[in-house]
C-alpha positions, 0 to 999 in steps of 0.5 A: 500500500502506498503511504501518504509520504510516498504519495507526496513524493510521487506527486512532487516528482510529477510536478518537477518532471514537467518543466513546462508546468513549473515554469507557469505559476498558474499551473502550479497553483492549480496543481497544488490546490487540487492536491490539497483538496483531494487529500481532505476530500476522500471519496467513498462509494456504497453499492447495495445488492438487494435480494430482489426488486419486488416485495409484498408487505409482510416480506423481508427485504434483504441487502448486502452493502459494498463500501469502497474507496472512490479513488480505486474502488477497492474495499475500504475501511474508513467509515464503520457505519452505513445508513440505509433508508427506504423512502416513499415518493415524497421522500419520507422515510418508511424504514431506516437502519444503521448498519455496521461496516467491517473491512468494506462490507455489511449486510442487513434487512428490513421487515416490511410491515402490514402498514406500508402502502403499495408504491414505488420506493427509493432505497438509498445508502450512504455514510456520514462522510458522504453527506458532505458531498450531497445526495448525488453521491448516495447509492439509490435504487427503486424497489416496488412494494405491494400491500395485498391487505389494502385495496390497490390505489386506482390506476390512473393513466399517466397523461402528464408526459414531461418530455425533456430535451437538453443540449450540451456543447462539448467542453461547455459552451458554443462560441461564434465562428468556432466549430463545435460538437453538440450532444443531445438527450431527449427523455421522459420525466423518469429519465428514459430515453425517447426515439425521435427525429430532429432538425436544427434551424436558425432564427430565419427558419433555415434548416441547417441539419437533421439529427436522430438519437443513437441508444437511449435518446442520446446522440450528437451533431456538429456545426459552426454557430454564426455571430448574431444567430440563434438556434432552435431544435424541433423534435418529433417523438414517435408518439407524435409529440413535438418539442421545441428547444433553443440551443444554448446561446453562443458567446461572441468570444471564448473557448471550445474543446474537442477530443478525438482518439487517433489511429494510434489510440492516443487522445488528441485534444484541441482547444480553439479560441477567438479571444483577443490577445492581451500581451505580445506573447501567445496565450497559453492554456493549461490542461489538467486531467484526473481520474477519480481525484488522482492527478494524471496529466498536467501540462500547458500549450500555447495557441498557434493560429487560434488553436492549442493542441494536446496529445494525451497518452492514454496509458497515463490515465486511470481506468474508468472516468477521467475528467479533463479540464482546460484553464486559461492563464487567469486560472479560470476553468474554460472547458471540460469534458469526461473520457472513459478508459476501458477496464483491463480486468473485471471480476469474472463470476461463474456459477453452476448447479448440478441440474438444469431442472429440479423437483420440489424439496430437492437439493441444489448444489452450487459451485462458484468460481471467481477469476480475473483476466486469463482465468486466474482465480482470485479470492472474492467477497460475494452475495447471492440471491435465488428467487422466483421469477413471475410476472411481477418480478424482474432481474434488476437493471445495473450491477456492482460493476456498472455502478462503481465504474460508471453510474456513481461518477455521473449525475442523473439517471443512467438508463441500462448502465450495464449496456456500456460494459456489454462489449467494446464494439464501436457502437457501444464505445460511441454510445458511452462517449455520448453518455459522458457528454450529456450525463457527465457534463457538469462543471467540477466545483473548482471554486471550492478547490481553488479557494485559498483557505483549506476545505472544511467539512461539516460531517466527519467519518465514523472511523471507529463507530457510531457518533451520537451528536447533539446540543445541550441547552437550558432555559426558555431561550435555549441558552447553550450549556458550555464546557459542561461535563456531560454523560451518555449512558446506555443501561444494560448488563454491558456497561456503556458510559460515554463522558464528553465535555460540551463545546462553546455552543453546547455541542456534544458528540458521543463516540458510541460503539457496539450499541445494537438494537432499539433502546434508550439513551440517558444523557446527564450533565454534571453541572447544576442546571435548572430543570429546564434542561434540553438535549437536542440529538441530531438526526444522523440520517440525511435530510437532503434528497436527489431531484430524480423523480420516482416513477408512478406506481401502477398495477394492472388487474391482470396481475391480480391472480399472481398477486393473490397467489404470492400473498397467500404464500407469504402469509402461510410462510409467516404463519408457520415459520414466524419464529424462525424468520425473527432470529437474530445473530448475537453481535460479536462484540467485547462485553468487557466493561469500559474500565476493563477487568481485573478489579474486585468483583462482589456477587451479592448472592455470595454474601449475607444479604443486608438491608442497606447498601451502607451495610454491604459496603461496610461489611465486606467491601474493604476497597470502599470507605463509607463516611457520613457528614452532616447527614450526607454519605461520602465514599472514598476508594482505597488505593492499594499502591499508595495505601491511602484513600483517594481524597475525591469521591469516585464515579458511582454507576448503576447499570452504567448510569451515573447516580449520586452517592445519596441515591445509591445509598438509599437504593434497595440492595435486594435488586443489586446483583453485582458490585465492582470497584475500580481501585485505580484512578480512571482517566478518559479524555478530559475526565479523571475519577478517583476510582469507580464503584459500579453496581449492576441490577439483575436485569440491567434496567435500573430497576425502580430507580428514579433518575434526577430531573435533569436526566433526559431519556430518549428512545434511540436505535443503535446498529441494526441486529443481523437477521438470520436467513432461514432455509429449511433442509430436506436431507433426509426422507423424513424431512422431505415428507414433512407436512409443513408447507414450504411456500418460499419464493426466495429460496436462498440469500447469502451476503457473506460468501467468500471464495478461496485463493483459487476462486472456488466456493460451494454451497447448497440449498433446497427448492420449496413447494413452489414450481416455476422459473427461478433466477440466481444472481451473484455479485461481488468484488475482490480486494483489488477492486475487480467487481463483477456479477453473474446470473442464471435461471433454472426450473422447478417442476 
């Protein structure tokens, strides 16, 4: 792995090796600013593989998360939490979950309750760090849910077709007198491309050219705009609708850019300009190219007869999308476009069963293999879904390969992204270039990159676990409680206690680790604050949403029989197997108390049960001295190293929640199960305690304890518990003859398949009582970022 220091040396070498760049201050400034920005703005990507795309209310939606570094698409280990949401058409969350990530992978599930309405929903996933870059960086996919227990909404015909025509001059702008390529795209409101014929005319209605699209309503034409003229495109769709759209106005002066691949496979970039000369020396422009924020090309050229020509060695570009930007000598970006370099290697996945056709309740042995170029086996992390195909289900469009290397780097909806990886034919290559001209054309936020002050980000990576952030305040005017010792506790047998010092504006952030499932958090301040104490916990989910519209939901009556059959099957499964469908794996977490082990521990049932806590401490806990002054109890822990008692009172906890000495001394001792005494001075952050006395109850729930009025108790969901997928076994004749019905339409789901070093893995599952056609979909990635997918079908008779 390249270290930061080595990377800095390599980048410095690149600058020094290009004398032309060093000779120009503006080029060096752009290079330096970009490098400073990229070191802070680390890109992340999340891809989600769901078990299928169509669900009934009452079913479980299963998903696998692939989390990668956006620079090289390799599994990443920076963020440890992903946020997954299911949004309705109004962007209101129906389901939300926090999913633990480990070494770039995570998995979870949503049980779709009977209260959910039928409709098309958006499933999205992101990390806390990704919120800095807006919802366009989030993963999104559409899923359909039908609630068979509620009447279907009436199927209203969609009469509001919103056709959109857009035009994108290559490089950014049209300039009078300069030859330009113009890409176009015509879609409906859901991003689906349309077939049409079009013509371009000037303001005198003189038709200059005819044009029509290639794939997905996208294409291009070329022309030279004339000074003073304006241009309008007339488009006639196959359903007879006419659209008129004005082209972007041509500037009188400016720059245009053209990129072509020559016969030797090199990229020829020409920049034309009609700008007047400002000095006696020919104007120079600076060309800057980066692949996934890694600098690849940085050079300059002078204009000769109004044209500056660059040759880019493709071998210097990274695989996938590169962004090529041209700057003038005023450090202003004047032209920009994208280029896609084909991938040398992808993950090839093979899967084969022992039969092409199976009977009910029969074993399916599946062999998996993963390899890269030349058939070389490689270890890969995979997920597999096997589900029944009917008139209401489909195999999802898009996959991990097309998402990581294409869709995630472009804005807007990409129709059939897997098409662009189907081959490297001239047709596919041309379609991909057109796609980059329309979807990829957008100005990089160079203003953010080139500003003199360092980039700042609101959200930080959750590199060690989940953060609970908020603000504490007091009084009717919500005045912030500054620099206050504040505690967050999660009551339970596993002690979770998180102290922080609030900031100047009352802001607090608790680094909560290993908190799973729904529960309560308790927040207290050590300061003597009046009872009007407020704690506002920040919603960890993003409140920003993409502008993409969700297709309207409609379901024809012709599907009613299929829907009824699926509903009955689902209800039967839930009735007979409800307990097995609700089993969760116990998280593999450290249950040691936060202060560690090795300290005196007292189990109350091993001793005579006394009537007061005072008697317990006095009679058989030699580590604690009990004193009483002016009717108030005081406790001091004995330090065995110094052979003296500490001078300050210890931290006293009940089930991990700080309580006052007076309150614990009056607590019913019969509810206490254990007492543990930390005899060392405990230091954490800015907090120092002269020992700890930790009491735990039998159930870890603060039994019958009345907390102080200042304590704020809030419901808060921790990390999602992993539901275990249930698949019955029919290995023996007795099992196969079971009278319990088996109406599973999802035969198998596994998010954690790992092939060995030779790329091999095997597994098995059993068919159900349902007959029909089933699809198996495998997706995955190896440690080097090679991604791939594979699918096949089989019959059950």
